[in-house]
N, CA and C atoms as an extended XYZ file, in Angstrom:
513
Properties=species:S:1:pos:R:3:atomname:S:1:resname:S:1:resid:I:1 pbc="F F F"
N        -7.231        9.575       39.920 N   MET     1
C        -6.903        8.822       38.760 CA  MET     1
C        -5.540        9.268       38.257 C   MET     1
N        -4.637        8.312       38.071 N   ASN     2
C        -3.308        8.621       37.574 CA  ASN     2
C        -3.315        8.616       36.055 C   ASN     2
N        -2.779        9.656       35.505 N   GLN     3
C        -2.658        9.731       34.055 CA  GLN     3
C        -1.228       10.069       33.705 C   GLN     3
N        -0.748        9.417       32.692 N   THR     4
C         0.570        9.774       32.202 CA  THR     4
C         0.398       10.365       30.817 C   THR     4
N         1.220       11.309       30.549 N   THR     5
C         1.181       11.909       29.228 CA  THR     5
C         2.574       11.821       28.633 C   THR     5
N         2.607       11.688       27.369 N   SER     6
C         3.897       11.714       26.686 CA  SER     6
C         3.808       12.763       25.602 C   SER     6
N         4.905       13.356       25.346 N   GLN     7
C         4.936       14.372       24.317 CA  GLN     7
C         5.374       13.731       23.016 C   GLN     7
N         4.566       13.902       22.032 N   LYS     8
C         4.899       13.417       20.704 CA  LYS     8
C         5.919       14.371       20.110 C   LYS     8
N         6.988       13.834       19.513 N   PRO     9
C         7.947       14.743       18.868 CA  PRO     9
C         7.249       15.570       17.800 C   PRO     9
N         7.621       16.808       17.738 N   GLN    10
C         7.049       17.686       16.733 CA  GLN    10
C         7.734       17.413       15.404 C   GLN    10
N         6.986       16.899       14.457 N   SER    11
C         7.537       16.651       13.131 CA  SER    11
C         7.696       17.985       12.427 C   SER    11
N         8.916       18.264       12.000 N   ASP    12
C         9.115       19.493       11.249 CA  ASP    12
C         9.327       19.155        9.777 C   ASP    12
N         9.155       20.146        8.960 N   THR    13
C         9.201       19.945        7.520 CA  THR    13
C        10.555       19.416        7.062 C   THR    13
N        11.646       19.941        7.610 N   LEU    14
C        12.975       19.483        7.215 CA  LEU    14
C        13.174       18.019        7.591 C   LEU    14
N        12.802       17.658        8.812 N   ALA    15
C        12.938       16.270        9.245 CA  ALA    15
C        12.074       15.357        8.387 C   ALA    15
N        10.850       15.795        8.101 N   ASN    16
C         9.961       14.987        7.258 CA  ASN    16
C        10.542       14.784        5.871 C   ASN    16
N        11.116       15.848        5.300 N   SER    17
C        11.663       15.710        3.949 CA  SER    17
C        12.867       14.778        3.949 C   SER    17
N        13.644       14.787        5.019 N   GLU    18
C        14.776       13.855        5.113 CA  GLU    18
C        14.274       12.422        5.233 C   GLU    18
N        13.285       12.217        6.087 N   ILE    19
C        12.723       10.877        6.275 CA  ILE    19
C        12.111       10.374        4.976 C   ILE    19
N        11.270       11.182        4.354 N   LEU    20
C        10.593       10.760        3.132 CA  LEU    20
C        11.556       10.671        1.950 C   LEU    20
N        12.570       11.510        1.949 N   GLY    21
C        13.558       11.443        0.871 CA  GLY    21
C        14.330       10.146        0.867 C   GLY    21
N        14.497        9.566        2.047 N   ASP    22
C        15.204        8.291        2.175 CA  ASP    22
C        14.264        7.089        2.166 C   ASP    22
N        12.976        7.337        2.173 N   CYS    23
C        11.984        6.263        2.265 CA  CYS    23
C        11.942        5.455        0.966 C   CYS    23
N        12.079        4.160        1.103 N   ARG    24
C        12.010        3.259       -0.058 CA  ARG    24
C        10.758        2.408        0.085 C   ARG    24
N         9.952        2.374       -0.972 N   VAL    25
C         8.668        1.678       -0.957 CA  VAL    25
C         8.640        0.636       -2.067 C   VAL    25
N         8.153       -0.545       -1.730 N   ALA    26
C         7.877       -1.572       -2.736 CA  ALA    26
C         6.396       -1.487       -3.076 C   ALA    26
N         6.088       -1.467       -4.353 N   PHE    27
C         4.705       -1.438       -4.818 CA  PHE    27
C         4.482       -2.715       -5.606 C   PHE    27
N         3.636       -3.597       -5.066 N   ILE    28
C         3.340       -4.874       -5.707 CA  ILE    28
C         1.994       -4.755       -6.404 C   ILE    28
N         1.980       -5.155       -7.673 N   GLN    29
C         0.767       -4.995       -8.463 CA  GLN    29
C         0.406       -6.301       -9.158 C   GLN    29
N        -0.856       -6.698       -8.994 N   ALA    30
C        -1.364       -7.890       -9.667 CA  ALA    30
C        -1.634       -7.589      -11.139 C   ALA    30
N        -1.466       -8.606      -11.977 N   GLY    31
C        -1.622       -8.436      -13.408 CA  GLY    31
C        -3.051       -8.448      -13.917 C   GLY    31
N        -3.957       -9.110      -13.197 N   TRP    32
C        -5.347       -9.137      -13.650 CA  TRP    32
C        -5.927       -7.724      -13.627 C   TRP    32
N        -6.612       -7.351      -14.669 N   HIS    33
C        -7.231       -6.020      -14.808 CA  HIS    33
C        -6.184       -4.914      -14.667 C   HIS    33
N        -5.043       -5.161      -15.291 N   ARG    34
C        -3.909       -4.244      -15.157 CA  ARG    34
C        -4.240       -2.813      -15.593 C   ARG    34
N        -5.053       -2.667      -16.623 N   ASP    35
C        -5.395       -1.315      -17.083 CA  ASP    35
C        -6.069       -0.503      -15.980 C   ASP    35
N        -6.822       -1.168      -15.121 N   ILE    36
C        -7.475       -0.489      -13.997 CA  ILE    36
C        -6.489       -0.289      -12.850 C   ILE    36
N        -5.780       -1.345      -12.494 N   VAL    37
C        -4.862       -1.299      -11.346 CA  VAL    37
C        -3.708       -0.328      -11.608 C   VAL    37
N        -3.310       -0.179      -12.875 N   ASP    38
C        -2.265        0.798      -13.219 CA  ASP    38
C        -2.622        2.203      -12.745 C   ASP    38
N        -3.900        2.520      -12.717 N   GLN    39
C        -4.334        3.853      -12.274 CA  GLN    39
C        -3.963        4.081      -10.805 C   GLN    39
N        -4.107        3.043       -9.998 N   GLY    40
C        -3.731        3.145       -8.588 CA  GLY    40
C        -2.241        3.334       -8.416 C   GLY    40
N        -1.466        2.603       -9.193 N   GLN    41
C        -0.009        2.740       -9.138 CA  GLN    41
C         0.400        4.158       -9.514 C   GLN    41
N        -0.148        4.664      -10.600 N   ARG    42
C         0.189        6.018      -11.056 CA  ARG    42
C        -0.150        7.060       -9.989 C   ARG    42
N        -1.343        6.960       -9.433 N   ALA    43
C        -1.761        7.928       -8.410 CA  ALA    43
C        -0.911        7.802       -7.157 C   ALA    43
N        -0.543        6.573       -6.794 N   PHE    44
C         0.305        6.384       -5.610 CA  PHE    44
C         1.640        7.098       -5.808 C   PHE    44
N         2.309        6.827       -6.911 N   VAL    45
C         3.634        7.399       -7.147 CA  VAL    45
C         3.564        8.923       -7.215 C   VAL    45
N         2.579        9.467       -7.914 N   GLU    46
C         2.437       10.920       -8.026 CA  GLU    46
C         2.182       11.563       -6.666 C   GLU    46
N         1.300       10.973       -5.881 N   THR    47
C         0.968       11.550       -4.573 CA  THR    47
C         2.128       11.386       -3.600 C   THR    47
N         2.792       10.241       -3.620 N   PHE    48
C         3.964       10.019       -2.775 CA  PHE    48
C         5.020       11.090       -3.043 C   PHE    48
N         5.265       11.374       -4.313 N   ALA    49
C         6.246       12.405       -4.670 CA  ALA    49
C         5.773       13.794       -4.240 C   ALA    49
N         4.498       14.079       -4.424 N   ARG    50
C         3.954       15.385       -4.034 CA  ARG    50
C         4.069       15.599       -2.518 C   ARG    50
N         3.992       14.513       -1.745 N   LEU    51
C         4.044       14.613       -0.283 CA  LEU    51
C         5.474       14.616        0.266 C   LEU    51
N         6.469       14.496       -0.609 N   GLY    52
C         7.850       14.605       -0.153 CA  GLY    52
C         8.719       13.398       -0.409 C   GLY    52
N         8.139       12.299       -0.853 N   GLY    53
C         8.943       11.131       -1.205 CA  GLY    53
C         9.523       11.312       -2.598 C   GLY    53
N        10.353       10.388       -3.000 N   HIS    54
C        10.922       10.426       -4.342 CA  HIS    54
C        10.311        9.305       -5.169 C   HIS    54
N         9.796        9.658       -6.333 N   ALA    55
C         9.195        8.657       -7.215 CA  ALA    55
C        10.188        7.549       -7.555 C   ALA    55
N        11.467        7.893       -7.648 N   ASP    56
C        12.500        6.899       -7.960 CA  ASP    56
C        12.708        5.897       -6.828 C   ASP    56
N        12.202        6.209       -5.649 N   ASN    57
C        12.336        5.300       -4.506 CA  ASN    57
C        11.158        4.349       -4.372 C   ASN    57
N        10.296        4.324       -5.373 N   VAL    58
C         9.183        3.374       -5.406 CA  VAL    58
C         9.535        2.313       -6.437 C   VAL    58
N         9.782        1.103       -5.969 N   ASP    59
C        10.109       -0.013       -6.847 CA  ASP    59
C         8.836       -0.799       -7.133 C   ASP    59
N         8.564       -1.023       -8.402 N   ILE    60
C         7.340       -1.688       -8.840 CA  ILE    60
C         7.627       -3.168       -9.091 C   ILE    60
N         6.791       -4.019       -8.525 N   PHE    61
C         6.893       -5.462       -8.715 CA  PHE    61
C         5.562       -5.970       -9.241 C   PHE    61
N         5.620       -6.782      -10.280 N   HIS    62
C         4.412       -7.343      -10.884 CA  HIS    62
C         4.308       -8.822      -10.532 C   HIS    62
N         3.110       -9.235      -10.162 N   VAL    63
C         2.812      -10.649       -9.911 CA  VAL    63
C         1.609      -11.015      -10.776 C   VAL    63
N         1.421      -12.313      -11.051 N   PRO    64
C         0.320      -12.698      -11.942 CA  PRO    64
C        -1.061      -12.245      -11.462 C   PRO    64
N        -1.371      -12.516      -10.206 N   GLY    65
C        -2.680      -12.160       -9.667 CA  GLY    65
C        -2.569      -11.751       -8.216 C   GLY    65
N        -3.678      -11.366       -7.635 N   SER    66
C        -3.679      -10.917       -6.245 CA  SER    66
C        -3.256      -12.016       -5.278 C   SER    66
N        -3.587      -13.257       -5.614 N   TYR    67
C        -3.249      -14.378       -4.724 CA  TYR    67
C        -1.735      -14.489       -4.500 C   TYR    67
N        -0.958      -14.033       -5.460 N   GLU    68
C         0.504      -14.109       -5.351 CA  GLU    68
C         1.123      -12.928       -4.600 C   GLU    68
N         0.344      -11.941       -4.280 N   ILE    69
C         0.878      -10.746       -3.620 CA  ILE    69
C         1.483      -11.040       -2.239 C   ILE    69
N         0.826      -11.785       -1.339 N   PRO    70
C         1.406      -11.966       -0.006 CA  PRO    70
C         2.802      -12.602        0.004 C   PRO    70
N         3.045      -13.577       -0.843 N   LEU    71
C         4.380      -14.189       -0.875 CA  LEU    71
C         5.425      -13.184       -1.350 C   LEU    71
N         5.084      -12.406       -2.371 N   GLN    72
C         6.011      -11.366       -2.832 CA  GLN    72
C         6.247      -10.346       -1.714 C   GLN    72
N         5.198       -9.972       -0.993 N   ALA    73
C         5.339       -9.023        0.121 CA  ALA    73
C         6.242       -9.598        1.210 C   ALA    73
N         6.089      -10.873        1.495 N   LYS    74
C         6.929      -11.513        2.516 CA  LYS    74
C         8.398      -11.456        2.101 C   LYS    74
N         8.678      -11.814        0.856 N   SER    75
C        10.063      -11.785        0.368 CA  SER    75
C        10.644      -10.379        0.443 C   SER    75
N         9.874       -9.394        0.039 N   LEU    76
C        10.346       -8.011        0.077 CA  LEU    76
C        10.530       -7.519        1.510 C   LEU    76
N         9.638       -7.916        2.397 N   SER    77
C         9.758       -7.479        3.795 CA  SER    77
C        11.013       -8.064        4.440 C   SER    77
N        11.399       -9.250        4.026 N   GLN    78
C        12.581       -9.907        4.594 CA  GLN    78
C        13.887       -9.357        4.027 C   GLN    78
N        13.800       -8.595        2.941 N   SER    79
C        15.005       -8.070        2.297 CA  SER    79
C        15.692       -6.997        3.134 C   SER    79
N        14.941       -6.321        3.990 N   GLY    80
C        15.499       -5.229        4.778 CA  GLY    80
C        15.680       -3.944        3.986 C   GLY    80
N        15.180       -3.904        2.762 N   VAL    81
C        15.369       -2.755        1.881 CA  VAL    81
C        14.246       -1.733        2.013 C   VAL    81
N        13.042       -2.190        2.351 N   TYR    82
C        11.859       -1.335        2.228 CA  TYR    82
C        11.320       -0.836        3.562 C   TYR    82
N        10.913        0.440        3.545 N   ASP    83
C        10.283        1.065        4.704 CA  ASP    83
C         8.794        0.774        4.734 C   ASP    83
N         8.226        0.459        3.575 N   ALA    84
C         6.807        0.137        3.474 CA  ALA    84
C         6.585       -0.645        2.181 C   ALA    84
N         5.510       -1.399        2.190 N   ILE    85
C         5.107       -2.171        1.023 CA  ILE    85
C         3.643       -1.842        0.747 C   ILE    85
N         3.340       -1.538       -0.508 N   VAL    86
C         1.974       -1.224       -0.915 CA  VAL    86
C         1.562       -2.259       -1.952 C   VAL    86
N         0.353       -2.779       -1.805 N   CYS    87
C        -0.124       -3.857       -2.672 CA  CYS    87
C        -1.404       -3.436       -3.365 C   CYS    87
N        -1.489       -3.750       -4.666 N   ALA    88
C        -2.663       -3.350       -5.445 CA  ALA    88
C        -3.138       -4.500       -6.319 C   ALA    88
N        -4.447       -4.699       -6.317 N   GLY    89
C        -5.042       -5.719       -7.163 CA  GLY    89
C        -6.551       -5.551       -7.183 C   GLY    89
N        -7.168       -6.230       -8.118 N   LEU    90
C        -8.622       -6.205       -8.241 CA  LEU    90
C        -9.093       -7.649       -8.322 C   LEU    90
N        -9.788       -8.089       -7.285 N   VAL    91
C       -10.319       -9.452       -7.219 CA  VAL    91
C       -11.803       -9.370       -7.551 C   VAL    91
N       -12.183       -9.957       -8.672 N   VAL    92
C       -13.572       -9.822       -9.113 CA  VAL    92
C       -14.287      -11.171       -9.091 C   VAL    92
N       -15.590      -11.081       -9.034 N   ASN    93
C       -16.443      -12.253       -9.103 CA  ASN    93
C       -16.546      -12.651      -10.569 C   ASN    93
N       -15.833      -13.699      -10.923 N   GLY    94
C       -15.830      -14.140      -12.310 CA  GLY    94
C       -16.855      -15.221      -12.586 C   GLY    94
N       -17.876      -15.289      -11.770 N   GLY    95
C       -18.924      -16.274      -11.984 CA  GLY    95
C       -18.767      -17.524      -11.139 C   GLY    95
N       -17.673      -17.597      -10.406 N   ILE    96
C       -17.498      -18.699       -9.454 CA  ILE    96
C       -17.280      -18.081       -8.076 C   ILE    96
N       -17.420      -18.872       -7.068 N   TYR    97
C       -17.417      -18.360       -5.706 CA  TYR    97
C       -16.015      -18.070       -5.158 C   TYR    97
N       -14.966      -18.337       -5.888 N   ALA    98
C       -13.594      -18.250       -5.376 CA  ALA    98
C       -13.154      -16.846       -4.980 C   ALA    98
N       -13.753      -15.806       -5.531 N   HIS    99
C       -13.263      -14.447       -5.273 CA  HIS    99
C       -13.250      -14.090       -3.788 C   HIS    99
N       -14.235      -14.530       -3.033 N   GLU   100
C       -14.258      -14.225       -1.599 CA  GLU   100
C       -13.120      -14.930       -0.867 C   GLU   100
N       -12.835      -16.163       -1.246 N   PHE   101
C       -11.732      -16.896       -0.623 CA  PHE   101
C       -10.389      -16.265       -0.974 C   PHE   101
N       -10.249      -15.860       -2.228 N   VAL   102
C        -9.006      -15.220       -2.659 CA  VAL   102
C        -8.804      -13.909       -1.910 C   VAL   102
N        -9.818      -13.081       -1.868 N   ALA   103
C        -9.700      -11.790       -1.192 CA  ALA   103
C        -9.356      -11.967        0.282 C   ALA   103
N       -10.006      -12.898        0.945 N   ASN   104
C        -9.736      -13.152        2.356 CA  ASN   104
C        -8.310      -13.655        2.558 C   ASN   104
N        -7.869      -14.570        1.705 N   ALA   105
C        -6.508      -15.105        1.827 CA  ALA   105
C        -5.470      -14.005        1.620 C   ALA   105
N        -5.702      -13.135        0.653 N   VAL   106
C        -4.752      -12.064        0.365 CA  VAL   106
C        -4.658      -11.104        1.546 C   VAL   106
N        -5.774      -10.637        2.030 N   ILE   107
C        -5.760       -9.665        3.131 CA  ILE   107
C        -5.192      -10.283        4.405 C   ILE   107
N        -5.574      -11.504        4.708 N   SER   108
C        -5.022      -12.192        5.889 CA  SER   108
C        -3.514      -12.383        5.738 C   SER   108
N        -3.093      -12.773        4.536 N   GLY   109
C        -1.663      -12.956        4.297 CA  GLY   109
C        -0.884      -11.673        4.458 C   GLY   109
N        -1.430      -10.582        3.970 N   LEU   110
C        -0.732       -9.299        4.087 CA  LEU   110
C        -0.640       -8.837        5.536 C   LEU   110
N        -1.698       -9.064        6.306 N   MET   111
C        -1.647       -8.696        7.720 CA  MET   111
C        -0.583       -9.526        8.440 C   MET   111
N        -0.500      -10.794        8.118 N   THR   112
C         0.514      -11.658        8.725 CA  THR   112
C         1.913      -11.173        8.378 C   THR   112
N         2.138      -10.835        7.124 N   VAL   113
C         3.455      -10.323        6.716 CA  VAL   113
C         3.797       -9.076        7.513 C   VAL   113
N         2.861       -8.165        7.613 N   GLN   114
C         3.092       -6.909        8.328 CA  GLN   114
C         3.441       -7.155        9.796 C   GLN   114
N         2.661       -7.985       10.455 N   LEU   115
C         2.883       -8.223       11.882 CA  LEU   115
C         4.146       -9.032       12.144 C   LEU   115
N         4.455       -9.972       11.259 N   ASP   116
C         5.655      -10.797       11.447 CA  ASP   116
C         6.941      -10.057       11.114 C   ASP   116
N         6.883       -9.145       10.160 N   SER   117
C         8.109       -8.490        9.694 CA  SER   117
C         8.348       -7.113       10.292 C   SER   117
N         7.325       -6.492       10.845 N   ASP   118
C         7.392       -5.127       11.347 CA  ASP   118
C         7.641       -4.116       10.221 C   ASP   118
N         7.280       -4.507        9.009 N   VAL   119
C         7.311       -3.589        7.866 CA  VAL   119
C         5.859       -3.281        7.525 C   VAL   119
N         5.485       -2.009        7.481 N   PRO   120
C         4.099       -1.676        7.148 CA  PRO   120
C         3.717       -2.198        5.759 C   PRO   120
N         2.560       -2.831        5.699 N   VAL   121
C         2.023       -3.327        4.431 CA  VAL   121
C         0.651       -2.693        4.258 C   VAL   121
N         0.530       -1.888        3.222 N   LEU   122
C        -0.739       -1.211        2.937 CA  LEU   122
C        -1.380       -1.895        1.742 C   LEU   122
N        -2.712       -1.947        1.750 N   THR   123
C        -3.380       -2.668        0.681 CA  THR   123
C        -4.363       -1.806       -0.093 C   THR   123
N        -4.291       -2.003       -1.396 N   MET   124
C        -5.267       -1.478       -2.339 CA  MET   124
C        -5.811       -2.664       -3.133 C   MET   124
N        -5.913       -3.799       -2.485 N   VAL   125
C        -6.505       -4.975       -3.122 CA  VAL   125
C        -8.000       -4.870       -2.887 C   VAL   125
N        -8.721       -4.579       -3.944 N   LEU   126
C       -10.144       -4.308       -3.832 CA  LEU   126
C       -10.959       -5.459       -4.397 C   LEU   126
N       -12.114       -5.680       -3.779 N   THR   127
C       -13.032       -6.729       -4.202 CA  THR   127
C       -14.417       -6.126       -4.368 C   THR   127
N       -14.729       -5.668       -5.571 N   PRO   128
C       -16.058       -5.090       -5.773 CA  PRO   128
C       -17.142       -6.143       -5.653 C   PRO   128
N       -18.278       -5.746       -5.139 N   LEU   129
C       -19.398       -6.667       -4.992 CA  LEU   129
C       -19.860       -7.162       -6.352 C   LEU   129
N       -19.971       -6.262       -7.278 N   ASN   130
C       -20.368       -6.615       -8.637 CA  ASN   130
C       -19.450       -5.897       -9.609 C   ASN   130
N       -18.861       -6.638      -10.503 N   PHE   131
C       -18.001       -6.046      -11.519 CA  PHE   131
C       -18.314       -6.717      -12.841 C   PHE   131
N       -18.567       -5.906      -13.827 N   HIS   132
C       -18.810       -6.389      -15.180 CA  HIS   132
C       -17.946       -5.548      -16.100 C   HIS   132
N       -17.388       -6.166      -17.104 N   GLU   133
C       -16.494       -5.439      -18.001 CA  GLU   133
C       -17.271       -4.596      -19.007 C   GLU   133
N       -18.094       -3.720      -18.451 N   THR   134
C       -18.810       -2.744      -19.259 CA  THR   134
C       -18.068       -1.419      -19.169 C   THR   134
N       -18.343       -0.544      -20.085 N   GLU   135
C       -17.670        0.755      -20.092 CA  GLU   135
C       -17.899        1.512      -18.774 C   GLU   135
N       -19.119        1.444      -18.252 N   ASP   136
C       -19.423        2.129      -16.984 CA  ASP   136
C       -18.558        1.603      -15.846 C   ASP   136
N       -18.454        0.293      -15.710 N   HIS   137
C       -17.672       -0.289      -14.616 CA  HIS   137
C       -16.178       -0.062      -14.819 C   HIS   137
N       -15.705       -0.203      -16.041 N   LEU   138
C       -14.288        0.037      -16.308 CA  LEU   138
C       -13.913        1.467      -15.962 C   LEU   138
N       -14.748        2.412      -16.335 N   THR   139
C       -14.494        3.819      -16.020 CA  THR   139
C       -14.575        4.063      -14.521 C   THR   139
N       -15.625        3.545      -13.880 N   PHE   140
C       -15.801        3.753      -12.444 CA  PHE   140
C       -14.610        3.208      -11.654 C   PHE   140
N       -14.198        1.970      -11.928 N   PHE   141
C       -13.124        1.371      -11.142 CA  PHE   141
C       -11.760        1.967      -11.472 C   PHE   141
N       -11.561        2.424      -12.713 N   SER   142
C       -10.318        3.133      -13.038 CA  SER   142
C       -10.222        4.418      -12.224 C   SER   142
N       -11.311        5.162      -12.155 N   GLU   143
C       -11.331        6.392      -11.353 CA  GLU   143
C       -11.208        6.082       -9.865 C   GLU   143
N       -11.816        4.982       -9.437 N   HIS   144
C       -11.743        4.586       -8.027 CA  HIS   144
C       -10.302        4.243       -7.634 C   HIS   144
N        -9.583        3.576       -8.530 N   PHE   145
C        -8.184        3.255       -8.234 CA  PHE   145
C        -7.320        4.504       -8.187 C   PHE   145
N        -7.645        5.529       -8.952 N   LEU   146
C        -6.920        6.796       -8.826 CA  LEU   146
C        -7.062        7.342       -7.407 C   LEU   146
N        -8.290        7.332       -6.909 N   LYS   147
C        -8.555        7.804       -5.541 CA  LYS   147
C        -7.838        6.926       -4.517 C   LYS   147
N        -7.924        5.612       -4.681 N   LYS   148
C        -7.301        4.693       -3.728 CA  LYS   148
C        -5.778        4.788       -3.756 C   LYS   148
N        -5.197        5.034       -4.929 N   GLY   149
C        -3.747        5.208       -5.017 CA  GLY   149
C        -3.275        6.421       -4.232 C   GLY   149
N        -4.008        7.519       -4.362 N   ALA   150
C        -3.667        8.731       -3.607 CA  ALA   150
C        -3.841        8.495       -2.110 C   ALA   150
N        -4.926        7.827       -1.734 N   GLU   151
C        -5.157        7.525       -0.315 CA  GLU   151
C        -4.064        6.606        0.241 C   GLU   151
N        -3.632        5.644       -0.548 N   ALA   152
C        -2.571        4.741       -0.093 CA  ALA   152
C        -1.263        5.496        0.109 C   ALA   152
N        -0.963        6.452       -0.770 N   ALA   153
C         0.252        7.260       -0.604 CA  ALA   153
C         0.175        8.088        0.668 C   ALA   153
N        -0.981        8.687        0.922 N   GLU   154
C        -1.155        9.473        2.145 CA  GLU   154
C        -0.993        8.590        3.380 C   GLU   154
N        -1.564        7.402        3.349 N   ALA   155
C        -1.443        6.474        4.483 CA  ALA   155
C         0.003        6.003        4.644 C   ALA   155
N         0.674        5.763        3.540 N   CYS   156
C         2.069        5.332        3.583 CA  CYS   156
C         2.951        6.405        4.221 C   CYS   156
N         2.797        7.621        3.770 N   VAL   157
C         3.583        8.732        4.312 CA  VAL   157
C         3.287        8.914        5.805 C   VAL   157
N         2.022        8.895        6.184 N   ALA   158
C         1.658        9.044        7.599 CA  ALA   158
C         2.256        7.920        8.437 C   ALA   158
N         2.216        6.710        7.929 N   THR   159
C         2.752        5.563        8.663 CA  THR   159
C         4.261        5.676        8.823 C   THR   159
N         4.954        6.024        7.760 N   VAL   160
C         6.416        6.169        7.828 CA  VAL   160
C         6.796        7.275        8.810 C   VAL   160
N         6.098        8.397        8.756 N   LEU   161
C         6.403        9.497        9.682 CA  LEU   161
C         6.055        9.134       11.125 C   LEU   161
N         4.938        8.445       11.336 N   ASN   162
C         4.584        8.008       12.693 CA  ASN   162
C         5.641        7.072       13.264 C   ASN   162
N         6.136        6.168       12.444 N   ARG   163
C         7.164        5.231       12.908 CA  ARG   163
C         8.464        5.968       13.216 C   ARG   163
N         8.786        6.985       12.442 N   ALA   164
C         9.975        7.791       12.716 CA  ALA   164
C         9.816        8.543       14.034 C   ALA   164
N         8.628        9.086       14.274 N   ASP   165
C         8.356        9.766       15.548 CA  ASP   165
C         8.487        8.796       16.723 C   ASP   165
N         8.008        7.595       16.557 N   LEU   166
C         8.102        6.589       17.620 CA  LEU   166
C         9.566        6.255       17.920 C   LEU   166
N        10.382        6.165       16.874 N   LYS   167
C        11.812        5.899       17.088 CA  LYS   167
C        12.455        7.038       17.875 C   LYS   167
N        12.036        8.288       17.589 N   LYS   168
C        12.562        9.427       18.341 CA  LYS   168
C        12.167        9.330       19.817 C   LYS   168
N        10.929        8.957       20.077 N   LEU   169
C        10.461        8.818       21.457 CA  LEU   169
C        11.200        7.715       22.197 C   LEU   169
N        11.475        6.637       21.499 N   ALA   170
C        12.135        5.487       22.118 CA  ALA   170
C        13.617        5.745       22.356 C   ALA   170
N        14.187        6.687       21.634 N   ALA   171
C        15.628        6.962       21.758 CA  ALA   171
C        15.974        7.682       23.035 C   ALA   171
């Protein structure tokens, strides 16, 4: 059996800090349930900075709702300015069946933007099965967005560094 192996470039701390220091991220945030979604944005920026990025290199864009996120992501991906795009929103069941269609359209749209533009698009667009504007749910989802914001920053940093390693291999 023939096997080929390739050596992954060893990412060093200095190289990572240079890559992340220059990394520019667009953060798109839906306006619905902004008090909750703001928690994800805050956690993303804090974690991104803690991992070596610069908080000033995260540009925040607001759109009315989650449905508008993919078009904004497409425009930003075409600008050539951003190394990654992160999207945040909360699509809830408001008593009509549309939430599933909206969530599917948003996620499908973001995947299309990512594949067509070759700019990583990460999503924190969440669709809870049941959401009620009670104190318990507001607290739970606010805390959940804190966790998701940190996870999105970790995924963003890993993706940017992986892409930098791939460029080194291809060179």
